[in-house]
C-alpha positions as a Markdown table, in Angstrom:
| # | Residue | x | y | z |
|---|---|---|---|---|
| 1 | Met | 1.9 | 131.9 | 124.9 |
| 2 | Ser | 0.5 | 135.3 | 125.8 |
| 3 | Gln | -2.0 | 135.1 | 128.1 |
| 4 | Val | -5.7 | 137.0 | 127.5 |
| 5 | Ala | -6.8 | 139.6 | 129.9 |
| 6 | Thr | -10.1 | 139.1 | 131.7 |
| 7 | Val | -12.2 | 142.1 | 132.2 |
| 8 | Pro | -13.3 | 142.2 | 136.0 |
| 9 | Glu | -16.8 | 141.0 | 136.7 |
| 10 | Ser | -17.7 | 144.6 | 138.2 |
| 11 | Val | -16.6 | 146.6 | 135.4 |
| 12 | Trp | -19.2 | 144.3 | 133.3 |
| 13 | Arg | -21.8 | 144.8 | 135.8 |
| 14 | Arg | -21.0 | 148.9 | 135.6 |
| 15 | Leu | -21.3 | 148.6 | 132.4 |
| 16 | Ala | -24.6 | 146.6 | 132.3 |
| 17 | Leu | -26.2 | 149.3 | 133.9 |
| 18 | Ala | -24.7 | 152.3 | 131.9 |
| 19 | Pro | -27.6 | 152.4 | 129.5 |
| 20 | Ser | -30.0 | 152.5 | 132.2 |
| 21 | Leu | -28.4 | 154.8 | 134.3 |
| 22 | Ala | -28.3 | 157.4 | 131.5 |
| 23 | Val | -32.0 | 157.2 | 130.8 |
| 24 | Phe | -32.6 | 157.8 | 134.5 |
| 25 | Val | -30.7 | 160.9 | 134.6 |
| 26 | Met | -32.3 | 162.3 | 131.0 |
| 27 | Leu | -35.3 | 161.8 | 132.4 |
| 28 | Ser | -35.1 | 162.3 | 136.2 |
| 29 | Val | -32.3 | 164.4 | 136.7 |
| 30 | Leu | -31.9 | 166.3 | 134.2 |
| 31 | Pro | -35.5 | 167.9 | 134.3 |
| 32 | Val | -35.0 | 168.5 | 138.1 |
| 33 | Val | -31.8 | 170.6 | 137.4 |
| 34 | Asn | -33.8 | 172.5 | 134.8 |
| 35 | Leu | -36.6 | 172.9 | 137.2 |
| 36 | Ile | -33.9 | 174.4 | 139.6 |
| 37 | Ala | -32.9 | 176.6 | 137.0 |
| 38 | Met | -36.3 | 178.4 | 136.2 |
| 39 | Ser | -36.8 | 178.7 | 139.5 |
| 40 | Met | -34.3 | 181.5 | 139.6 |
| 41 | His | -35.3 | 183.4 | 136.3 |
| 42 | Glu | -38.2 | 185.5 | 135.9 |
| 43 | Ile | -39.7 | 183.7 | 132.4 |
| 44 | Arg | -41.5 | 185.5 | 130.2 |
| 45 | Trp | -42.8 | 184.7 | 126.7 |
| 46 | Gln | -42.9 | 187.2 | 123.5 |
| 47 | Asp | -43.0 | 186.4 | 120.2 |
| 48 | Gly | -43.0 | 183.1 | 120.7 |
| 49 | Arg | -39.9 | 183.0 | 122.7 |
| 50 | Ser | -38.9 | 182.8 | 126.1 |
| 51 | Thr | -36.9 | 185.5 | 128.0 |
| 52 | Trp | -35.0 | 184.4 | 131.1 |
| 53 | Gln | -33.7 | 187.0 | 133.8 |
| 54 | Phe | -32.1 | 186.0 | 136.4 |
| 55 | Ile | -33.6 | 187.0 | 139.7 |
| 56 | Gly | -31.7 | 184.2 | 142.3 |
| 57 | Ala | -33.9 | 183.0 | 145.3 |
| 58 | Ala | -37.0 | 185.9 | 145.0 |
| 59 | His | -39.1 | 183.3 | 144.0 |
| 60 | Tyr | -38.4 | 181.1 | 146.8 |
| 61 | Leu | -39.0 | 184.5 | 149.3 |
| 62 | Arg | -42.4 | 184.9 | 147.9 |
| 63 | Leu | -43.2 | 181.4 | 149.2 |
| 64 | Gly | -43.5 | 182.3 | 152.8 |
| 65 | Ala | -46.3 | 185.0 | 152.0 |
| 66 | Asp | -48.4 | 183.2 | 149.3 |
| 67 | Glu | -51.7 | 182.4 | 151.9 |
| 68 | Leu | -52.7 | 180.2 | 148.8 |
| 69 | Leu | -50.0 | 178.4 | 148.8 |
| 70 | His | -50.4 | 177.8 | 152.6 |
| 71 | Lys | -53.9 | 176.6 | 152.3 |
| 72 | Gly | -52.7 | 174.1 | 149.6 |
| 73 | Phe | -50.3 | 172.6 | 152.1 |
| 74 | Tyr | -52.9 | 172.4 | 154.7 |
| 75 | Asn | -55.2 | 170.8 | 152.6 |
| 76 | Thr | -52.7 | 168.1 | 151.2 |
| 77 | Leu | -51.3 | 167.0 | 154.4 |
| 78 | Val | -55.4 | 166.5 | 155.8 |
| 79 | Phe | -56.1 | 165.1 | 152.7 |
| 80 | Ser | -53.1 | 162.8 | 152.8 |
| 81 | Phe | -53.3 | 161.6 | 156.4 |
| 82 | Val | -56.9 | 161.5 | 156.9 |
| 83 | Gly | -57.3 | 160.0 | 153.3 |
| 84 | Val | -54.3 | 157.2 | 153.9 |
| 85 | Ser | -54.8 | 156.5 | 157.1 |
| 86 | Leu | -58.5 | 155.3 | 156.8 |
| 87 | Gln | -57.1 | 153.1 | 153.7 |
| 88 | Ile | -54.5 | 151.3 | 156.0 |
| 89 | Val | -56.9 | 151.1 | 158.5 |
| 90 | Ile | -59.9 | 149.4 | 156.0 |
| 91 | Gly | -56.9 | 147.4 | 153.8 |
| 92 | Phe | -56.2 | 145.8 | 156.7 |
| 93 | Leu | -59.0 | 144.8 | 158.2 |
| 94 | Leu | -60.0 | 143.5 | 154.2 |
| 95 | Ala | -56.5 | 141.5 | 154.4 |
| 96 | Trp | -57.5 | 140.0 | 157.6 |
| 97 | Ala | -60.3 | 138.8 | 156.5 |
| 98 | Val | -59.5 | 137.6 | 153.2 |
| 99 | Ser | -56.5 | 135.6 | 154.5 |
| 100 | Arg | -58.8 | 133.6 | 156.7 |
| 101 | Ile | -61.0 | 133.0 | 153.9 |
| 102 | His | -60.3 | 129.3 | 152.1 |
| 103 | Arg | -63.0 | 129.0 | 149.7 |
| 104 | Gly | -63.8 | 132.3 | 147.2 |
| 105 | Arg | -60.6 | 133.7 | 148.0 |
| 106 | Val | -60.1 | 135.0 | 144.4 |
| 107 | Val | -63.7 | 136.2 | 144.0 |
| 108 | Tyr | -63.2 | 138.7 | 147.1 |
| 109 | Arg | -60.0 | 139.6 | 145.8 |
| 110 | Thr | -61.5 | 140.7 | 142.5 |
| 111 | Ile | -64.1 | 142.3 | 143.9 |
| 112 | Phe | -61.9 | 144.6 | 146.4 |
| 113 | Ile | -59.4 | 145.5 | 143.5 |
| 114 | Leu | -61.6 | 146.6 | 140.9 |
| 115 | Pro | -61.6 | 150.6 | 142.0 |
| 116 | Ile | -58.1 | 151.0 | 141.5 |
| 117 | Leu | -58.2 | 149.6 | 137.9 |
| 118 | Val | -61.1 | 152.0 | 136.8 |
| 119 | Pro | -59.3 | 155.2 | 134.9 |
| 120 | Gly | -59.3 | 158.3 | 136.9 |
| 121 | Ile | -61.5 | 160.5 | 134.7 |
| 122 | Leu | -64.1 | 158.4 | 134.9 |
| 123 | Ile | -64.1 | 158.2 | 138.7 |
| 124 | Gly | -64.1 | 162.0 | 138.8 |
| 125 | Ala | -67.1 | 161.8 | 136.3 |
| 126 | Val | -69.6 | 159.4 | 138.1 |
| 127 | Trp | -68.6 | 160.2 | 141.7 |
| 128 | Lys | -69.3 | 163.8 | 140.3 |
| 129 | Leu | -72.5 | 162.5 | 139.3 |
| 130 | Met | -73.5 | 160.4 | 142.2 |
| 131 | Leu | -72.7 | 163.7 | 144.6 |
| 132 | Asn | -74.9 | 165.9 | 142.5 |
| 133 | Tyr | -77.1 | 168.1 | 144.6 |
| 134 | Asp | -80.3 | 167.8 | 142.5 |
| 135 | Phe | -80.2 | 164.4 | 141.1 |
| 136 | Gly | -77.5 | 162.2 | 142.9 |
| 137 | Leu | -78.0 | 158.8 | 143.9 |
| 138 | Val | -76.2 | 159.9 | 147.5 |
| 139 | Asn | -78.6 | 162.5 | 148.5 |
| 140 | Ser | -81.5 | 160.1 | 146.6 |
| 141 | Leu | -80.4 | 157.4 | 149.2 |
| 142 | Ile | -80.6 | 159.7 | 152.1 |
| 143 | Glu | -84.0 | 161.2 | 151.4 |
| 144 | Val | -85.0 | 158.1 | 151.6 |
| 145 | Phe | -84.1 | 157.2 | 155.0 |
| 146 | Gly | -85.6 | 161.3 | 155.8 |
| 147 | Phe | -82.4 | 163.4 | 155.7 |
| 148 | Gln | -82.3 | 166.0 | 153.8 |
| 149 | Pro | -79.8 | 166.1 | 150.8 |
| 150 | Met | -76.4 | 167.9 | 151.1 |
| 151 | Asp | -74.4 | 170.2 | 148.7 |
| 152 | Trp | -71.3 | 167.7 | 149.1 |
| 153 | Leu | -69.3 | 169.1 | 146.5 |
| 154 | Gly | -70.3 | 172.7 | 146.6 |
| 155 | Lys | -70.5 | 173.4 | 150.6 |
| 156 | Ala | -67.0 | 174.5 | 151.9 |
| 157 | Ser | -67.5 | 172.2 | 155.4 |
| 158 | Leu | -68.4 | 169.3 | 153.1 |
| 159 | Ala | -65.9 | 169.3 | 149.8 |
| 160 | Leu | -62.6 | 168.0 | 151.4 |
| 161 | Ala | -64.5 | 165.3 | 153.0 |
| 162 | Ser | -66.3 | 164.2 | 150.1 |
| 163 | Val | -63.0 | 163.8 | 147.8 |
| 164 | Ile | -61.5 | 162.3 | 150.5 |
| 165 | Val | -64.3 | 159.9 | 150.7 |
| 166 | Val | -63.7 | 159.2 | 147.0 |
| 167 | Asp | -59.8 | 158.8 | 147.1 |
| 168 | Ile | -60.5 | 155.7 | 150.1 |
| 169 | Trp | -63.0 | 154.6 | 147.3 |
| 170 | His | -60.7 | 154.4 | 145.1 |
| 171 | Trp | -57.1 | 153.6 | 146.6 |
| 172 | Thr | -58.0 | 151.3 | 149.7 |
| 173 | Pro | -57.4 | 148.6 | 146.9 |
| 174 | Phe | -53.9 | 149.1 | 146.9 |
| 175 | Cys | -53.5 | 149.2 | 150.4 |
| 176 | Phe | -55.3 | 145.9 | 150.5 |
| 177 | Leu | -53.1 | 144.4 | 148.2 |
| 178 | Leu | -50.1 | 145.0 | 149.6 |
| 179 | Leu | -51.1 | 144.1 | 153.0 |
| 180 | Leu | -52.9 | 140.8 | 151.5 |
| 181 | Ala | -49.0 | 139.9 | 150.7 |
| 182 | Gly | -48.2 | 140.5 | 153.7 |
| 183 | Phe | -50.8 | 138.4 | 155.5 |
| 184 | Glu | -49.9 | 135.4 | 153.3 |
| 185 | Ser | -46.3 | 135.2 | 153.4 |
| 186 | Leu | -46.6 | 135.1 | 157.6 |
| 187 | Pro | -46.1 | 131.0 | 158.4 |
| 188 | Gln | -49.4 | 129.4 | 159.3 |
| 189 | Glu | -47.9 | 128.3 | 162.5 |
| 190 | Leu | -48.3 | 131.7 | 164.4 |
| 191 | His | -52.1 | 131.1 | 163.4 |
| 192 | Glu | -52.2 | 127.5 | 164.9 |
| 193 | Ala | -50.6 | 128.5 | 168.2 |
| 194 | Ala | -53.0 | 131.4 | 168.8 |
| 195 | Leu | -55.8 | 128.7 | 168.4 |
| 196 | Val | -53.8 | 126.5 | 171.2 |
| 197 | Asp | -53.3 | 129.4 | 172.9 |
| 198 | Gly | -57.2 | 129.8 | 173.3 |
| 199 | Ala | -56.8 | 133.5 | 171.6 |
| 200 | Asn | -59.9 | 134.6 | 169.8 |
| 201 | Ala | -59.8 | 136.7 | 166.6 |
| 202 | Trp | -59.4 | 139.6 | 168.0 |
| 203 | Thr | -56.9 | 139.2 | 170.2 |
| 204 | Glu | -54.9 | 137.1 | 167.5 |
| 205 | Leu | -55.4 | 140.4 | 165.6 |
| 206 | Arg | -54.3 | 142.7 | 168.1 |
| 207 | Tyr | -51.7 | 141.2 | 169.3 |
| 208 | Val | -49.9 | 138.6 | 167.2 |
| 209 | Tyr | -50.9 | 139.8 | 163.6 |
| 210 | Leu | -50.5 | 143.2 | 164.4 |
| 211 | Pro | -47.2 | 143.6 | 165.5 |
| 212 | Ile | -45.2 | 141.4 | 163.0 |
| 213 | Met | -47.0 | 143.4 | 160.2 |
| 214 | Met | -46.4 | 146.4 | 161.4 |
| 215 | Pro | -43.3 | 147.3 | 158.8 |
| 216 | Val | -45.1 | 146.3 | 156.2 |
| 217 | Ile | -48.0 | 148.6 | 157.4 |
| 218 | Val | -45.5 | 151.4 | 157.5 |
| 219 | Val | -43.9 | 151.0 | 154.2 |
| 220 | Thr | -47.7 | 150.9 | 152.4 |
| 221 | Phe | -48.6 | 153.9 | 154.3 |
| 222 | Leu | -45.5 | 155.6 | 152.9 |
| 223 | Phe | -45.9 | 154.2 | 149.1 |
| 224 | Arg | -49.8 | 155.5 | 149.3 |
| 225 | Phe | -49.2 | 159.0 | 151.3 |
| 226 | Met | -46.3 | 159.9 | 148.7 |
| 227 | Thr | -48.4 | 159.2 | 145.8 |
| 228 | Ser | -51.3 | 161.1 | 147.9 |
| 229 | Leu | -49.4 | 164.1 | 147.7 |
| 230 | Lys | -49.7 | 164.2 | 144.2 |
| 231 | Val | -53.6 | 164.3 | 144.4 |
| 232 | Phe | -54.9 | 166.2 | 141.3 |
| 233 | Asp | -57.2 | 164.8 | 139.2 |
| 234 | Glu | -59.9 | 164.0 | 142.0 |
| 235 | Ile | -59.5 | 167.7 | 142.6 |
| 236 | Tyr | -59.6 | 169.0 | 139.1 |
| 237 | Leu | -62.6 | 166.6 | 138.2 |
| 238 | Leu | -64.7 | 167.1 | 140.8 |
| 239 | Thr | -64.1 | 170.4 | 142.9 |
| 240 | Gly | -61.3 | 172.7 | 140.9 |
| 241 | Gly | -59.9 | 173.3 | 144.3 |
| 242 | Gly | -63.2 | 174.8 | 145.6 |
| 243 | Pro | -65.8 | 176.3 | 146.8 |
| 244 | Gly | -63.0 | 179.4 | 147.5 |
| 245 | Ser | -60.0 | 177.4 | 148.7 |
| 246 | Ser | -61.7 | 174.7 | 150.5 |
| 247 | Thr | -60.3 | 171.8 | 148.5 |
| 248 | Glu | -57.1 | 173.5 | 147.1 |
| 249 | Val | -54.0 | 171.3 | 147.0 |
| 250 | Val | -50.4 | 172.2 | 146.3 |
| 251 | Ser | -50.4 | 170.4 | 143.1 |
| 252 | Tyr | -53.8 | 172.2 | 142.2 |
| 253 | Thr | -51.6 | 175.4 | 142.8 |
| 254 | Ile | -48.6 | 174.3 | 141.1 |
| 255 | Tyr | -51.0 | 173.5 | 138.0 |
| 256 | Arg | -52.9 | 177.3 | 137.8 |
| 257 | Thr | -49.6 | 178.7 | 138.3 |
| 258 | Phe | -48.0 | 177.2 | 135.5 |
| 259 | Phe | -50.9 | 177.1 | 132.9 |
| 260 | Thr | -53.1 | 179.7 | 134.4 |
| 261 | Gln | -51.5 | 182.4 | 135.7 |
| 262 | Asp | -48.5 | 181.5 | 133.3 |
| 263 | Gln | -46.0 | 182.3 | 136.4 |
| 264 | Met | -43.3 | 179.4 | 134.9 |
| 265 | Gly | -40.4 | 181.0 | 137.4 |
| 266 | Tyr | -42.4 | 180.7 | 140.4 |
| 267 | Gly | -44.3 | 177.9 | 139.3 |
| 268 | Ser | -41.0 | 176.1 | 139.5 |
| 269 | Ala | -39.8 | 177.5 | 143.2 |
| 270 | Met | -43.1 | 175.4 | 144.6 |
| 271 | Ser | -42.0 | 172.3 | 142.6 |
| 272 | Val | -38.8 | 172.2 | 144.0 |
| 273 | Thr | -40.2 | 173.3 | 147.3 |
| 274 | Val | -42.3 | 170.3 | 147.3 |
| 275 | Leu | -40.2 | 167.6 | 145.7 |
| 276 | Phe | -37.5 | 168.7 | 148.6 |
| 277 | Leu | -40.0 | 168.1 | 151.3 |
| 278 | Ile | -41.7 | 164.8 | 149.7 |
| 279 | Ala | -37.9 | 163.6 | 149.6 |
| 280 | Leu | -37.6 | 164.6 | 153.6 |
| 281 | Leu | -40.7 | 163.0 | 153.9 |
| 282 | Leu | -39.5 | 160.1 | 152.2 |
| 283 | Val | -36.2 | 159.9 | 154.2 |
| 284 | Ser | -37.6 | 160.4 | 157.6 |
| 285 | Gly | -40.2 | 157.6 | 156.6 |
| 286 | Phe | -38.2 | 154.7 | 155.6 |
| 287 | Ala | -36.0 | 155.2 | 158.8 |
| 288 | Val | -39.2 | 154.6 | 160.9 |
| 289 | Ser | -39.9 | 151.7 | 159.0 |
| 290 | Arg | -36.5 | 150.7 | 159.3 |
| 291 | Phe | -36.8 | 150.8 | 163.1 |
| 292 | Lys | -39.8 | 149.1 | 163.2 |
| 293 | Gly | -38.5 | 146.2 | 161.5 |
| 294 | Arg | -35.7 | 146.0 | 163.7 |
| 295 | Glu | -38.3 | 146.0 | 166.5 |
| 296 | Ala | -40.3 | 143.3 | 164.6 |
């Protein structure tokens, strides 16, 4: 009697993953390859058709002398580091406080996550009205306390800080949720042991929870930092990169290069460079996260 050949389980796994892998390649890898190809060509539109002229690395050589791009990189890093750091601090404290509440925890959690549920275009419209110099709510409130109104979005020294505040309000709930999940996964015995040792709330937070939560904090910072590097909607809706270049960020520079200046090849070179730097930061960040996890 002939024996029926059986297919190894590893082969079935590869076959099961093949459709997902094909979709991933079509939606991720192919666009990146096309972007790299565009970055090495001068692309012009004529009679409804695009003409590609190969120029090699000429677009990449232009990046070093582009002062607007340098300003965009600087503003993006300031926006990301300052904004995300404050989001982590506020989210950590809120998550710690909510984790210690036994009654009404669901209510507090719902209130704290509301900002992240609001669409970005609505956030931009509402905050632009609130920060308006003439009739904004923020200026109306500070005038009550005897302060002079401020041009929050029209003054170069205040515009970036104002956008960072809006971003903190919008994205702190994301950090809060991840950190709250980390707090709720910790064993209750840690809190009980700290009470037995006579630790107060601040000592317990500093010497017990903070070291144990450090891997979660690092991962949350990385996730939020990577998404903050792509900031566009808040800049576009609130300031449009102005006044001057005070709120210019990389994503907005790339947008203007593509769609306003019609320099598709140069915009592609910008995109590839930013993609490479983000990937480098991501790899470095996860290496730090793994190191912190081993320490914990």
